[in-house]
VEXDREN-2710 file (C-alpha; in Angstrom, 1 decimal):
% VEXDREN-2710
k/r/px/py/pz
1/UNK/-16.4/6.0/22.6
2/UNK/-17.3/8.2/19.3
3/UNK/-15.0/6.9/16.4
4/UNK/-12.8/9.4/14.6
5/UNK/-14.1/10.4/11.2
6/UNK/-11.6/10.2/8.4
7/UNK/-12.6/12.6/6.0
8/UNK/-11.7/12.9/2.2
9/UNK/-8.9/15.1/1.1
10/UNK/-9.0/17.1/-2.0
11/UNK/-6.2/16.5/-4.6
12/UNK/-3.1/18.5/-3.7
13/UNK/0.2/18.9/-5.8
14/UNK/3.2/17.8/-3.9
15/UNK/6.8/18.7/-5.2
16/UNK/10.0/16.7/-4.2
17/UNK/13.5/17.6/-4.7
18/UNK/16.0/16.1/-6.6
19/UNK/17.8/13.1/-4.9
20/UNK/15.8/13.4/-1.8
21/UNK/14.0/10.6/0.2
22/UNK/11.2/9.9/2.6
23/UNK/11.7/7.7/5.8
24/UNK/9.3/5.0/6.5
25/UNK/5.9/6.2/6.9
26/UNK/2.2/6.1/7.1
27/UNK/-1.1/7.5/6.4
28/UNK/-4.3/7.3/8.3
29/UNK/-6.2/7.3/4.7
30/UNK/-5.9/5.5/1.8
31/UNK/-4.2/8.0/-0.9
32/UNK/-4.3/8.2/-4.9
33/UNK/-1.4/9.4/-6.5
34/UNK/-0.8/10.3/-10.3
35/UNK/2.6/11.2/-11.2
36/UNK/2.8/14.6/-13.3
37/UNK/6.8/14.3/-13.5
38/UNK/9.8/12.6/-12.4
39/UNK/10.7/9.5/-11.2
40/UNK/11.3/7.9/-7.6
41/UNK/11.4/4.5/-6.1
42/UNK/9.0/2.9/-3.7
43/UNK/9.4/0.3/-1.2
44/UNK/5.7/-0.9/0.0
45/UNK/4.3/-4.1/0.7
46/UNK/7.7/-5.8/0.7
47/UNK/8.1/-4.7/-3.1
48/UNK/10.3/-2.4/-4.6
49/UNK/8.5/-0.2/-7.6
50/UNK/9.9/2.4/-9.7
51/UNK/7.4/5.7/-11.0
52/UNK/7.5/7.9/-13.4
53/UNK/5.0/10.1/-15.6
54/UNK/2.0/8.6/-16.0
55/UNK/1.4/5.9/-12.9
56/UNK/-1.1/5.8/-11.0
57/UNK/-0.9/4.2/-7.5
58/UNK/-2.3/3.5/-4.3
59/UNK/-1.1/3.9/-0.8
60/UNK/-3.4/2.1/1.3
61/UNK/-4.0/3.2/5.0
62/UNK/-1.6/2.3/7.8
63/UNK/0.7/1.0/5.2
64/UNK/4.8/1.5/5.8
65/UNK/6.4/2.8/2.9
66/UNK/9.5/4.9/1.7
67/UNK/10.7/7.0/-1.1
68/UNK/13.7/7.7/-3.0
69/UNK/13.5/10.5/-5.6
70/UNK/15.7/10.5/-8.7
71/UNK/18.1/13.0/-10.1
72/UNK/15.5/15.3/-11.1
73/UNK/12.8/14.9/-8.3
74/UNK/8.9/14.5/-8.7
75/UNK/5.7/16.5/-9.0
76/UNK/2.6/14.1/-8.0
77/UNK/-1.0/14.8/-7.6
78/UNK/-2.1/12.9/-4.0
79/UNK/-5.7/13.0/-3.0
80/UNK/-7.8/10.8/-0.8
81/UNK/-10.8/9.4/-2.0
82/UNK/-14.2/9.1/-0.3
83/UNK/-15.0/6.1/1.9
84/UNK/-18.2/5.4/0.4
85/UNK/-16.2/5.3/-3.3
86/UNK/-13.8/2.7/-2.0
87/UNK/-16.5/0.7/-0.4
88/UNK/-18.1/0.7/-3.6
89/UNK/-15.5/-1.1/-5.4
90/UNK/-14.6/-3.3/-2.2
91/UNK/-18.3/-4.7/-2.7
92/UNK/-17.6/-5.7/-6.4
93/UNK/-14.3/-7.3/-5.5
94/UNK/-12.0/-4.6/-6.1
95/UNK/-9.1/-4.7/-3.5
96/UNK/-6.9/-1.8/-3.4
97/UNK/-5.1/-3.3/0.1
98/UNK/-2.3/-4.4/-1.8
99/UNK/-1.2/-1.1/-3.0
100/UNK/-1.8/-1.7/-6.5
101/UNK/0.3/0.5/-9.8
102/UNK/-1.1/1.0/-13.0
103/UNK/1.7/2.0/-15.0
104/UNK/1.5/4.3/-17.8
105/UNK/-1.4/4.1/-20.2
106/UNK/-3.5/6.2/-23.0
107/UNK/-6.3/6.1/-20.3
108/UNK/-4.7/7.2/-17.1
109/UNK/-2.1/9.4/-18.5
110/UNK/-5.0/11.4/-20.3
111/UNK/-7.2/12.0/-17.2
112/UNK/-3.9/12.5/-15.1
113/UNK/-3.0/15.0/-17.3
114/UNK/-6.5/16.8/-17.5
115/UNK/-6.4/16.6/-13.5
116/UNK/-3.2/18.5/-13.7
117/UNK/-4.6/21.1/-16.0
118/UNK/-7.8/21.8/-14.1
119/UNK/-6.0/22.1/-10.8
120/UNK/-4.0/25.1/-12.4
121/UNK/-7.4/26.8/-13.5
122/UNK/-9.1/29.2/-11.3
123/UNK/-12.7/29.3/-12.4
124/UNK/-16.0/28.7/-11.0
125/UNK/-15.9/25.1/-12.9
126/UNK/-12.4/23.6/-11.9
127/UNK/-13.6/22.1/-8.7
128/UNK/-16.4/20.3/-10.4
129/UNK/-14.2/18.9/-12.8
130/UNK/-11.4/17.9/-10.7
131/UNK/-14.0/16.0/-8.7
132/UNK/-15.2/14.1/-11.7
133/UNK/-11.6/13.3/-13.1
134/UNK/-10.6/12.1/-9.7
135/UNK/-13.6/9.7/-9.8
136/UNK/-12.9/8.5/-13.2
137/UNK/-9.4/7.6/-12.0
138/UNK/-10.7/5.5/-9.3
139/UNK/-13.3/4.0/-11.7
140/UNK/-10.1/3.0/-13.8
141/UNK/-8.8/0.8/-10.9
142/UNK/-12.2/-0.6/-10.7
143/UNK/-12.0/-1.8/-14.4
144/UNK/-8.8/-3.0/-14.6
145/UNK/-9.4/-5.0/-11.3
146/UNK/-12.9/-6.5/-12.5
147/UNK/-10.9/-7.6/-15.6
148/UNK/-7.9/-9.1/-14.0
149/UNK/-8.5/-12.6/-13.0
150/UNK/-6.0/-12.5/-10.3
151/UNK/-8.2/-9.9/-8.6
152/UNK/-10.9/-12.3/-8.3
153/UNK/-9.6/-14.3/-5.4
154/UNK/-11.7/-17.1/-4.1
155/UNK/-12.7/-17.2/-0.4
156/UNK/-10.5/-19.8/0.7
157/UNK/-7.6/-17.8/-0.5
158/UNK/-8.6/-14.7/1.6
159/UNK/-9.5/-17.0/4.4
160/UNK/-5.9/-18.1/4.3
161/UNK/-4.7/-14.2/4.3
162/UNK/-7.2/-13.2/6.9
163/UNK/-5.5/-16.2/9.0
164/UNK/-2.0/-14.8/8.5
165/UNK/-3.3/-11.1/8.9
166/UNK/-4.5/-11.8/12.6
167/UNK/-2.0/-14.0/13.9
168/UNK/2.0/-13.1/14.7
169/UNK/2.7/-16.3/13.7
170/UNK/1.8/-18.4/10.3
171/UNK/0.8/-22.3/10.5
172/UNK/2.8/-24.6/8.4
173/UNK/1.6/-24.7/4.4
174/UNK/0.2/-28.5/5.0
175/UNK/-2.2/-27.1/7.5
176/UNK/-3.2/-24.3/5.7
177/UNK/-3.9/-25.9/2.9
178/UNK/-6.0/-28.7/5.0
179/UNK/-8.0/-25.9/6.4
180/UNK/-9.2/-25.0/3.2
181/UNK/-9.3/-28.5/1.4
182/UNK/-6.7/-27.8/-1.2
183/UNK/-3.1/-29.1/-2.0
184/UNK/-0.2/-27.3/-0.7
185/UNK/1.1/-27.1/-4.0
186/UNK/-2.0/-25.3/-5.4
187/UNK/-2.3/-22.9/-2.1
188/UNK/1.2/-21.7/-2.6
189/UNK/1.0/-21.2/-6.2
190/UNK/-2.4/-19.3/-6.0
191/UNK/-1.3/-17.2/-2.8
192/UNK/1.8/-16.1/-4.8
193/UNK/-0.2/-15.1/-8.1
194/UNK/-2.7/-13.3/-6.2
195/UNK/-0.7/-11.2/-3.8
196/UNK/2.6/-11.0/-5.5
197/UNK/4.7/-13.0/-2.7
198/UNK/5.2/-16.3/-1.0
199/UNK/3.1/-16.9/2.0
200/UNK/6.1/-17.1/4.2
201/UNK/7.3/-13.2/2.6
202/UNK/3.7/-12.0/3.3
203/UNK/3.8/-13.6/6.8
204/UNK/7.1/-11.7/7.5
205/UNK/6.2/-8.7/6.2
206/UNK/2.8/-8.5/8.3
207/UNK/4.9/-9.5/11.5
208/UNK/7.1/-6.7/10.8
209/UNK/4.4/-4.0/10.3
210/UNK/2.8/-5.1/13.5
211/UNK/6.4/-4.2/15.1
212/UNK/6.4/-1.0/13.4
213/UNK/3.0/0.3/14.5
214/UNK/4.4/-0.4/18.0
215/UNK/7.7/1.2/17.3
216/UNK/5.8/4.2/16.6
217/UNK/3.0/4.3/19.3
218/UNK/5.0/3.0/22.5
219/UNK/8.4/3.2/24.0
220/UNK/8.4/-0.3/25.2
221/UNK/11.8/-1.9/24.8
222/UNK/13.0/-3.4/21.4
223/UNK/13.0/-7.4/22.9
224/UNK/9.4/-6.9/24.3
225/UNK/8.2/-5.8/20.9
226/UNK/9.9/-8.7/19.0
227/UNK/8.5/-11.1/21.2
228/UNK/4.9/-9.7/21.1
229/UNK/5.2/-9.4/17.2
230/UNK/6.3/-13.3/17.1
231/UNK/9.8/-13.4/16.6
232/UNK/12.1/-15.6/18.4
233/UNK/15.1/-13.1/19.1
234/UNK/16.1/-9.5/19.4
235/UNK/18.7/-10.5/16.4
236/UNK/16.2/-12.3/14.2
237/UNK/13.9/-9.2/14.9
238/UNK/16.6/-6.4/13.7
239/UNK/17.6/-8.8/11.0
240/UNK/14.0/-9.3/9.3
241/UNK/13.1/-6.0/10.0
242/UNK/15.7/-4.2/8.3
243/UNK/14.9/-6.7/5.4
244/UNK/11.6/-5.7/5.2
245/UNK/11.9/-1.5/6.0
246/UNK/15.8/-1.0/5.0
247/UNK/16.5/0.2/8.7
248/UNK/17.2/-1.3/11.8
249/UNK/14.2/-1.2/14.1
250/UNK/15.7/1.6/16.5
251/UNK/16.6/3.9/13.6
252/UNK/12.9/3.4/12.5
253/UNK/11.4/4.6/15.7
254/UNK/13.9/7.7/15.9
255/UNK/12.4/8.8/12.7
256/UNK/9.0/8.0/13.6
257/UNK/8.7/10.4/16.1
END
């Protein structure tokens, strides 16, 4: 079987109407976004974040997220970097899988504003300038990640995260700590500091995202999806899924088709 190549996407301007919403959805590629105007709230990775002018954020591939726009709507610049650029950052310890957001700062705002201007210039050099600015914005994530101690995650912590990613259930904290030779309290604190949530909260999100993938790609009964995703009952599935995505599994499926 020949793998489908995921190609980079050039920067594009998206405009969103006032008080509009985007239902939970995913992207095949990792996208970067610079907020040009307006504001909105995004739910992603079990977090709710407010975004406004000057914010630079990353939406990792295959990550469910939903957005609610404010009274002024919003204008955003979106683009999908080349995989080689993402690999370059990953090789240097910069992980974008956790949907990082750089809040408004002078360097990001200046680069994003210049990008906005270049996208509105129609001459022979605009595309070259746009390419350079998008790379600079991506490098900003790299510099910020490299300087942030919490992004320098030890191997044992990544081992625990991988264990949770690959399983529909999560082992007791004491077992996870013993496996990596660390004290349970140290493991719990380190995980929360690095990933912004508790181990249990992260496991619940991973379980819900696995269920969401099955809801989008299959027509299987909800109870089958619940059991395969690690839930003990349909009621637990419905309750936990709604806490993560804000809607019941049946509603999520309806809007995903």
